[in-house]
Every structure is written in C-alpha cells, then in structure tokens.
C-alpha positions as CSV (number, residue, x, y, z in Angstrom):
1,X,79.6,82.8,70.8
2,X,80.8,85.6,68.6
3,X,79.3,88.1,71.0
4,X,81.3,86.5,73.9
5,X,84.7,86.9,72.0
6,X,83.8,90.6,71.5
7,X,83.4,90.9,75.3
8,X,86.5,88.9,76.2
9,X,90.0,89.9,76.3
10,X,92.3,89.1,73.3
11,X,93.1,85.5,72.9
12,X,96.7,84.4,73.6
13,X,99.1,83.4,70.9
14,X,98.3,79.8,71.9
15,X,94.6,80.4,71.1
16,X,91.6,81.4,73.2
17,X,91.0,79.4,76.4
18,X,87.5,78.1,77.2
19,X,87.0,76.8,80.7
20,X,84.0,74.4,80.8
21,X,82.5,72.9,84.0
22,X,80.2,69.8,83.7
23,X,79.2,67.8,86.6
24,X,77.4,64.7,85.2
25,X,77.3,62.4,82.3
26,X,74.8,64.4,80.3
27,X,76.9,67.5,80.8
28,X,80.0,65.7,79.8
29,X,78.3,64.6,76.6
30,X,77.0,68.2,75.9
31,X,80.5,69.6,76.8
32,X,82.3,67.3,74.3
33,X,80.0,68.1,71.6
34,X,80.4,71.9,72.3
35,X,84.3,71.4,72.3
36,X,84.0,69.8,68.8
37,X,81.8,72.5,67.5
38,X,84.1,75.3,68.9
39,X,87.2,73.6,67.7
40,X,85.7,73.4,64.1
41,X,85.2,77.2,64.3
42,X,88.3,78.1,66.3
43,X,91.0,75.4,65.5
44,X,93.6,76.8,68.0
45,X,91.1,77.1,71.0
46,X,92.1,75.4,74.3
47,X,89.7,73.7,76.7
48,X,90.2,73.1,80.4
49,X,88.0,72.8,83.5
50,X,85.9,70.1,85.2
51,X,85.4,67.4,82.7
52,X,84.2,63.8,82.2
53,X,85.7,61.2,79.9
54,X,84.0,62.5,76.7
55,X,85.1,66.0,77.3
56,X,88.8,64.8,78.1
57,X,88.6,62.8,74.9
58,X,87.6,65.9,72.9
59,X,90.6,67.7,74.2
60,X,89.6,69.3,77.5
61,X,92.5,69.4,80.1
62,X,90.8,68.2,83.2
63,X,91.5,70.3,86.3
64,X,89.1,68.0,88.2
65,X,87.0,65.1,87.1
66,X,83.1,65.6,86.5
67,X,82.4,62.7,88.8
68,X,83.6,64.7,91.8
69,X,80.5,66.9,91.4
70,X,78.0,64.1,90.8
71,X,76.0,64.1,94.1
72,X,72.3,64.4,94.1
73,X,69.7,65.0,96.7
74,X,69.5,67.4,99.7
75,X,70.5,65.0,102.3
76,X,73.0,63.1,100.1
77,X,75.0,66.2,99.5
78,X,75.7,67.1,103.1
79,X,78.6,64.7,103.8
80,X,80.2,65.7,100.5
81,X,79.7,69.6,101.1
82,X,83.1,70.3,102.5
83,X,84.7,68.6,99.5
84,X,82.4,70.4,97.0
85,X,83.1,73.8,98.6
86,X,86.8,73.1,98.4
87,X,86.5,72.2,94.7
88,X,84.6,75.4,94.2
89,X,87.3,77.5,95.9
90,X,90.0,75.9,93.8
91,X,88.1,76.3,90.7
92,X,87.6,80.0,91.3
93,X,91.2,80.5,92.2
94,X,92.3,78.8,88.9
95,X,89.8,80.6,86.7
96,X,90.9,83.9,88.1
97,X,94.6,83.1,87.7
98,X,94.2,81.7,84.2
99,X,91.9,84.5,83.0
100,X,90.0,82.4,80.3
101,X,88.3,84.1,77.4
102,X,84.9,82.5,78.4
103,X,83.8,80.5,81.2
104,X,81.1,77.8,80.2
105,X,78.9,76.2,82.8
106,X,77.5,73.0,81.2
107,X,74.4,72.1,83.1
108,X,75.2,71.4,86.7
109,X,73.2,74.6,87.4
110,X,73.5,74.5,91.4
111,X,77.2,74.4,91.0
112,X,77.7,76.7,87.9
113,X,75.4,79.4,88.9
114,X,76.9,79.8,92.3
115,X,80.3,80.3,90.7
116,X,79.4,82.5,87.7
117,X,78.7,85.7,89.5
118,X,82.2,85.7,90.9
119,X,83.8,85.0,87.7
120,X,81.6,87.6,85.8
121,X,82.6,90.2,88.4
122,X,86.1,89.5,87.5
123,X,85.4,90.6,83.9
124,X,85.5,87.1,82.4
125,X,82.5,86.4,80.2
126,X,80.1,83.7,81.6
127,X,77.9,81.3,79.6
128,X,75.3,78.8,81.0
129,X,74.8,75.9,78.5
130,X,71.5,74.3,79.2
131,X,68.9,76.5,80.7
132,X,67.5,75.7,84.2
133,X,63.9,75.0,83.9
134,X,62.9,78.1,85.4
135,X,60.2,78.7,82.7
136,X,58.4,75.8,84.3
137,X,58.8,76.8,88.0
138,X,60.6,79.5,89.9
139,X,60.4,82.0,87.1
140,X,61.7,84.7,89.4
141,X,65.0,83.1,89.1
142,X,65.4,84.7,85.8
143,X,67.0,87.7,87.5
144,X,69.5,85.6,89.3
145,X,70.6,84.1,86.0
146,X,70.7,87.4,84.4
147,X,73.1,88.6,87.1
148,X,75.2,85.4,87.0
149,X,75.9,85.0,83.3
150,X,76.3,87.1,80.1
151,X,74.5,84.4,77.9
152,X,72.3,81.4,78.2
153,X,72.6,78.7,75.6
154,X,69.2,77.1,75.2
155,X,68.3,73.6,74.0
156,X,64.7,74.4,73.3
157,X,63.3,77.1,71.1
158,X,60.7,78.4,73.7
159,X,63.5,78.9,76.3
160,X,65.1,81.6,74.3
161,X,61.7,83.2,73.9
162,X,61.2,83.0,77.6
163,X,64.7,84.8,78.1
164,X,63.9,87.3,75.3
165,X,60.7,88.3,77.1
166,X,62.8,89.0,80.2
167,X,65.6,90.8,78.3
168,X,68.2,88.2,79.2
169,X,70.8,87.3,76.5
170,X,70.1,83.9,75.2
171,X,70.7,81.8,72.1
172,X,68.7,78.8,70.8
173,X,71.5,76.2,69.9
174,X,69.2,73.0,69.6
175,X,69.0,69.8,71.4
176,X,71.6,67.3,70.6
177,X,68.9,64.6,70.2
C-alpha cells in the first residue's frame, strides 16, 4: 500500500480516504480485515463505499450496502441489471466527487473491474483485493486487469508469481484462513 500512497494525492487533514467496494459476504469479511489492518498502520484513515455489516462495524461509512450487489448467475442478473447499473453510476459519481486516496475493489470482480478503469483514468489509484482466477482460465484477461488497476493484492503466493511474469504490479498478502 505504501506504493499507492506515493501515487495518490496528499491526504486531507482528516486522514486519507479509502473507498472499498465489496459485494458479498466473503468480500465483506476480507474488507473488514483490510480496514482493521490499514487502521493499525494509518490510525486517522477514513473508509467509505459499498459495505456489508462487518465492514460497517470496522468503521466503513456505507454509501450502499453490499447485499445490493449480491446477485449471481447470468439469467438471474437480468432483472437486476437496471438497478446495478444505477448503483455503478452513483458510485462513479461519488468517487470522482470525493477523490479518495485509493479505490479498493474487494473481490466482486465483475462489478469492480468494470468500475476501476474509469476511476484510474481520473487519476485515483485503484487496487483489486482478491485476484480473479485468471491463472486457471482466461489468462488473457491479465491485460484487462493491468489496464484496470494499479495493484492486485493476491491471497495465494503463486498468483503474485503469475502477475510478476506478466509485469503486472501485485503483492501477496496471504489468505485470511
């Protein structure tokens, strides 16, 4: 994360703002642990975004609740698509208005990796926490991820090796289990 702070604008007097977006229970759990770890290193940090109950309990201001993104399956998503697109529009507007020091997509790859390029293009550093399993299938997506985010936080050591082989900035942070 030190590298991201070097890339980001100066933190406000109130402390750096991290925007995190999680879309399901596992992302909420990981996001809460990330908030706790960041707060230990940066006590005056502020957190906001799309959060579940654990992230909220850890101090994340919910702009939207994570359950609103919890839709799975190709056909199941269709009736929810207008609502999801509206959430994405509102989130992009808010992120661009708030100008956080870092945007962190926590898992929820389909949602976050579609948002991240617009946020990155606005000069806001972007991080994807939890690598999509592109190393197992669709390895060509590594270029998409490289264009979308400034850093990938990997749960498994071989994921970092995969990104290193493709010259994509990545850090192994370990699996919470």
